mmCIF file as gemmi writes it, N, C-alpha and C atoms, coordinates in Angstrom:
data_model
loop_
_atom_site.group_PDB
_atom_site.id
_atom_site.type_symbol
_atom_site.label_atom_id
_atom_site.label_alt_id
_atom_site.label_comp_id
_atom_site.label_asym_id
_atom_site.label_entity_id
_atom_site.label_seq_id
_atom_site.pdbx_PDB_ins_code
_atom_site.Cartn_x
_atom_site.Cartn_y
_atom_site.Cartn_z
_atom_site.occupancy
_atom_site.B_iso_or_equiv
_atom_site.pdbx_formal_charge
_atom_site.auth_seq_id
_atom_site.auth_asym_id
_atom_site.pdbx_PDB_model_num
ATOM 1 N N . MET Axp A 1 ? 78.666 -55.025 41.303 1 0 ? 1 A 1
ATOM 2 C CA . MET Axp A 1 ? 80.087 -55.327 41.457 1 0 ? 1 A 1
ATOM 3 C C . MET Axp A 1 ? 80.291 -56.83 41.563 1 0 ? 1 A 1
ATOM 4 N N . SER Axp A 2 ? 81.221 -57.334 40.795 1 0 ? 2 A 1
ATOM 5 C CA . SER Axp A 2 ? 81.469 -58.775 40.804 1 0 ? 2 A 1
ATOM 6 C C . SER Axp A 2 ? 82.287 -59.18 42.023 1 0 ? 2 A 1
ATOM 7 N N . ASN Axp A 3 ? 82.262 -60.478 42.338 1 0 ? 3 A 1
ATOM 8 C CA . ASN Axp A 3 ? 83.032 -60.979 43.476 1 0 ? 3 A 1
ATOM 9 C C . ASN Axp A 3 ? 84.523 -60.712 43.291 1 0 ? 3 A 1
ATOM 10 N N . GLY Axp A 4 ? 85.015 -60.829 42.061 1 0 ? 4 A 1
ATOM 11 C CA . GLY Axp A 4 ? 86.429 -60.577 41.79 1 0 ? 4 A 1
ATOM 12 C C . GLY Axp A 4 ? 86.826 -59.162 42.174 1 0 ? 4 A 1
ATOM 13 N N . ASN Axp A 5 ? 86.018 -58.185 41.759 1 0 ? 5 A 1
ATOM 14 C CA . ASN Axp A 5 ? 86.317 -56.799 42.111 1 0 ? 5 A 1
ATOM 15 C C . ASN Axp A 5 ? 86.235 -56.581 43.612 1 0 ? 5 A 1
ATOM 16 N N . ARG Axp A 6 ? 85.275 -57.238 44.256 1 0 ? 6 A 1
ATOM 17 C CA . ARG Axp A 6 ? 85.128 -57.116 45.7 1 0 ? 6 A 1
ATOM 18 C C . ARG Axp A 6 ? 86.368 -57.635 46.412 1 0 ? 6 A 1
ATOM 19 N N . MET Axp A 7 ? 86.901 -58.755 45.958 1 0 ? 7 A 1
ATOM 20 C CA . MET Axp A 7 ? 88.083 -59.339 46.59 1 0 ? 7 A 1
ATOM 21 C C . MET Axp A 7 ? 89.287 -58.413 46.412 1 0 ? 7 A 1
ATOM 22 N N . ILE Axp A 8 ? 89.43 -57.841 45.22 1 0 ? 8 A 1
ATOM 23 C CA . ILE Axp A 8 ? 90.535 -56.906 44.97 1 0 ? 8 A 1
ATOM 24 C C . ILE Axp A 8 ? 90.405 -55.69 45.881 1 0 ? 8 A 1
ATOM 25 N N . THR Axp A 9 ? 89.194 -55.188 46.012 1 0 ? 9 A 1
ATOM 26 C CA . THR Axp A 9 ? 88.949 -54.023 46.868 1 0 ? 9 A 1
ATOM 27 C C . THR Axp A 9 ? 89.292 -54.338 48.32 1 0 ? 9 A 1
ATOM 28 N N . ALA Axp A 10 ? 88.889 -55.508 48.781 1 0 ? 10 A 1
ATOM 29 C CA . ALA Axp A 10 ? 89.157 -55.907 50.159 1 0 ? 10 A 1
ATOM 30 C C . ALA Axp A 10 ? 90.655 -56.089 50.391 1 0 ? 10 A 1
ATOM 31 N N . ALA Axp A 11 ? 91.363 -56.555 49.361 1 0 ? 11 A 1
ATOM 32 C CA . ALA Axp A 11 ? 92.792 -56.827 49.489 1 0 ? 11 A 1
ATOM 33 C C . ALA Axp A 11 ? 93.6 -55.54 49.65 1 0 ? 11 A 1
ATOM 34 N N . SER Axp A 12 ? 93.172 -54.463 49.012 1 0 ? 12 A 1
ATOM 35 C CA . SER Axp A 12 ? 93.908 -53.19 49.106 1 0 ? 12 A 1
ATOM 36 C C . SER Axp A 12 ? 92.919 -52.035 49.224 1 0 ? 12 A 1
ATOM 37 N N . ASP Axp A 13 ? 92.129 -52.077 50.285 1 0 ? 13 A 1
ATOM 38 C CA . ASP Axp A 13 ? 91.009 -51.152 50.452 1 0 ? 13 A 1
ATOM 39 C C . ASP Axp A 13 ? 91.455 -49.694 50.466 1 0 ? 13 A 1
ATOM 40 N N . ASN Axp A 14 ? 92.491 -49.399 51.234 1 0 ? 14 A 1
ATOM 41 C CA . ASN Axp A 14 ? 92.954 -48.015 51.336 1 0 ? 14 A 1
ATOM 42 C C . ASN Axp A 14 ? 93.369 -47.469 49.979 1 0 ? 14 A 1
ATOM 43 N N . GLU Axp A 15 ? 94.038 -48.29 49.184 1 0 ? 15 A 1
ATOM 44 C CA . GLU Axp A 15 ? 94.525 -47.872 47.876 1 0 ? 15 A 1
ATOM 45 C C . GLU Axp A 15 ? 93.382 -47.674 46.895 1 0 ? 15 A 1
ATOM 46 N N . ASN Axp A 16 ? 92.372 -48.544 46.971 1 0 ? 16 A 1
ATOM 47 C CA . ASN Axp A 16 ? 91.297 -48.525 45.983 1 0 ? 16 A 1
ATOM 48 C C . ASN Axp A 16 ? 90.136 -47.602 46.339 1 0 ? 16 A 1
ATOM 49 N N . ARG Axp A 17 ? 90.017 -47.215 47.601 1 0 ? 17 A 1
ATOM 50 C CA . ARG Axp A 17 ? 88.86 -46.435 48.046 1 0 ? 17 A 1
ATOM 51 C C . ARG Axp A 17 ? 88.697 -45.161 47.223 1 0 ? 17 A 1
ATOM 52 N N . LEU Axp A 18 ? 89.787 -44.437 47.021 1 0 ? 18 A 1
ATOM 53 C CA . LEU Axp A 18 ? 89.716 -43.192 46.265 1 0 ? 18 A 1
ATOM 54 C C . LEU Axp A 18 ? 89.399 -43.466 44.799 1 0 ? 18 A 1
ATOM 55 N N . GLY Axp A 19 ? 90.006 -44.513 44.243 1 0 ? 19 A 1
ATOM 56 C CA . GLY Axp A 19 ? 89.749 -44.864 42.851 1 0 ? 19 A 1
ATOM 57 C C . GLY Axp A 19 ? 88.288 -45.221 42.623 1 0 ? 19 A 1
ATOM 58 N N . ILE Axp A 20 ? 87.708 -45.983 43.544 1 0 ? 20 A 1
ATOM 59 C CA . ILE Axp A 20 ? 86.298 -46.372 43.43 1 0 ? 20 A 1
ATOM 60 C C . ILE Axp A 20 ? 85.406 -45.144 43.59 1 0 ? 20 A 1
ATOM 61 N N . ALA Axp A 21 ? 85.765 -44.258 44.516 1 0 ? 21 A 1
ATOM 62 C CA . ALA Axp A 21 ? 84.979 -43.042 44.719 1 0 ? 21 A 1
ATOM 63 C C . ALA Axp A 21 ? 84.971 -42.198 43.45 1 0 ? 21 A 1
ATOM 64 N N . SER Axp A 22 ? 86.134 -42.052 42.814 1 0 ? 22 A 1
ATOM 65 C CA . SER Axp A 22 ? 86.213 -41.258 41.589 1 0 ? 22 A 1
ATOM 66 C C . SER Axp A 22 ? 85.478 -41.947 40.449 1 0 ? 22 A 1
ATOM 67 N N . TRP Axp A 23 ? 85.538 -43.289 40.399 1 0 ? 23 A 1
ATOM 68 C CA . TRP Axp A 23 ? 84.802 -44.037 39.374 1 0 ? 23 A 1
ATOM 69 C C . TRP Axp A 23 ? 83.302 -43.848 39.566 1 0 ? 23 A 1
ATOM 70 N N . TYR Axp A 24 ? 82.858 -43.927 40.798 1 0 ? 24 A 1
ATOM 71 C CA . TYR Axp A 24 ? 81.436 -43.736 41.102 1 0 ? 24 A 1
ATOM 72 C C . TYR Axp A 24 ? 80.985 -42.344 40.689 1 0 ? 24 A 1
ATOM 73 N N . TYR Axp A 25 ? 81.819 -41.349 40.973 1 0 ? 25 A 1
ATOM 74 C CA . TYR Axp A 25 ? 81.5 -39.974 40.607 1 0 ? 25 A 1
ATOM 75 C C . TYR Axp A 25 ? 81.382 -39.842 39.091 1 0 ? 25 A 1
ATOM 76 N N . SER Axp A 26 ? 82.344 -40.409 38.361 1 0 ? 26 A 1
ATOM 77 C CA . SER Axp A 26 ? 82.308 -40.371 36.898 1 0 ? 26 A 1
ATOM 78 C C . SER Axp A 26 ? 81.087 -41.105 36.368 1 0 ? 26 A 1
ATOM 79 N N . ALA Axp A 27 ? 80.768 -42.253 36.966 1 0 ? 27 A 1
ATOM 80 C CA . ALA Axp A 27 ? 79.61 -43.036 36.535 1 0 ? 27 A 1
ATOM 81 C C . ALA Axp A 27 ? 78.321 -42.261 36.777 1 0 ? 27 A 1
ATOM 82 N N . SER Axp A 28 ? 78.246 -41.548 37.889 1 0 ? 28 A 1
ATOM 83 C CA . SER Axp A 28 ? 77.033 -40.782 38.193 1 0 ? 28 A 1
ATOM 84 C C . SER Axp A 28 ? 76.858 -39.645 37.189 1 0 ? 28 A 1
ATOM 85 N N . LEU Axp A 29 ? 77.948 -39.091 36.715 1 0 ? 29 A 1
ATOM 86 C CA . LEU Axp A 29 ? 77.861 -38.048 35.693 1 0 ? 29 A 1
ATOM 87 C C . LEU Axp A 29 ? 77.43 -38.64 34.358 1 0 ? 29 A 1
ATOM 88 N N . THR Axp A 30 ? 77.899 -39.858 34.064 1 0 ? 30 A 1
ATOM 89 C CA . THR Axp A 30 ? 77.592 -40.516 32.795 1 0 ? 30 A 1
ATOM 90 C C . THR Axp A 30 ? 76.157 -41.016 32.77 1 0 ? 30 A 1
ATOM 91 N N . PHE Axp A 31 ? 75.735 -41.666 33.85 1 0 ? 31 A 1
ATOM 92 C CA . PHE Axp A 31 ? 74.393 -42.236 33.917 1 0 ? 31 A 1
ATOM 93 C C . PHE Axp A 31 ? 73.5 -41.317 34.728 1 0 ? 31 A 1
């Protein structure tokens, strides 16, 4: 994860937490 993405995540953690979780889930299925 790049610093830019980390800063965005920190800025709106509650909003992004679910999105990141779903992305991780999709990535785990892909890879």
